N, C-alpha and C positions, 0 to 999 in steps of 0.2 A: 162079618168077614167079607161078604159079597159087596157091601157098601164100600168098604175100604178098597177093594179091587176095582170097582167101578170108578171111584173117586181118583185113584191113582192112574187109571187108564185115561180118564178125562183130562187130568193134569198133564199127562204125557203128550196127549194130542195137542193141547193148547201150547205146550212148550215147543213142540216141533213146528206148529203152524206159525208161531210168532218168532221163530229163530231166523227168519229170512231165508227160507228154503229156496234154492235156486233151480229146482227141478222144472218149474213152469215159468221161469224168467224170460222176458222178451229179449230179443237181440239188442245189442248195445246201440246199434245205429239204425234208426228207422229209415225205410226207403222213402225217397222223395218222389212225389208224383209231379212230373214236369207239366202235365196237362193242367192240373189244378193250379200250380204256381203261375203258369202262363196266363190262365184265365183271370186269376186274382190281380196280376200285374196289369193286364189290359183294362180291367174294370177300374182299378185304382187310377191308372193314367187318364182314362176318359173322364172320371169324376173330377180329378184334379184340374184337368184342362178346362172343363166346363166352368168350374168355379173361377179359375184364373182369367179366362176369357171374359166372363161377366164383370170381374173387377176392372180389367183393362178397358172394356167398352164403357163402363161407368165413368172412367177417367177421360173419355173422349178419344181413345186410340182407335184408329181405323181397323176394320175387320181383318184384313190381310196382315197388317202389322201386329195386331194383337195375337193372331194365330201363330205367327213366326216367333214373337217374343215369348209366348207361353210355352211353345215347344222347346225353345232354347233354354228357358228357365227350368223346365222339367228335366231335360237331359243333364243339365249342370247339377241339379239337386239330387235326382234319383237316377242312378246309372244301372238300369235293369238289363241293358244289352250285354253287360259283361258277364262272363261265365262265373259261377261261384268258385271261390278259392277253397281248395281242400287241403 
């Protein structure tokens, strides 16, 4: 009798745990850390610019022209300056 009681209690616990209990559910919308996203964007920009500058210099483009072209291409392709649309 005790085994049946323990078995049914264990089954009840498993049923409740697997039913998608929302008691401990996280909020729907995670908070965005602007400090982290800004740091990631700056790192990505620097790495992309370094790579593109090396490519342009290998093609024989002058330093100042390569810098200007890389910056223009980055801004056209990745528009981080815009605020996220909600």
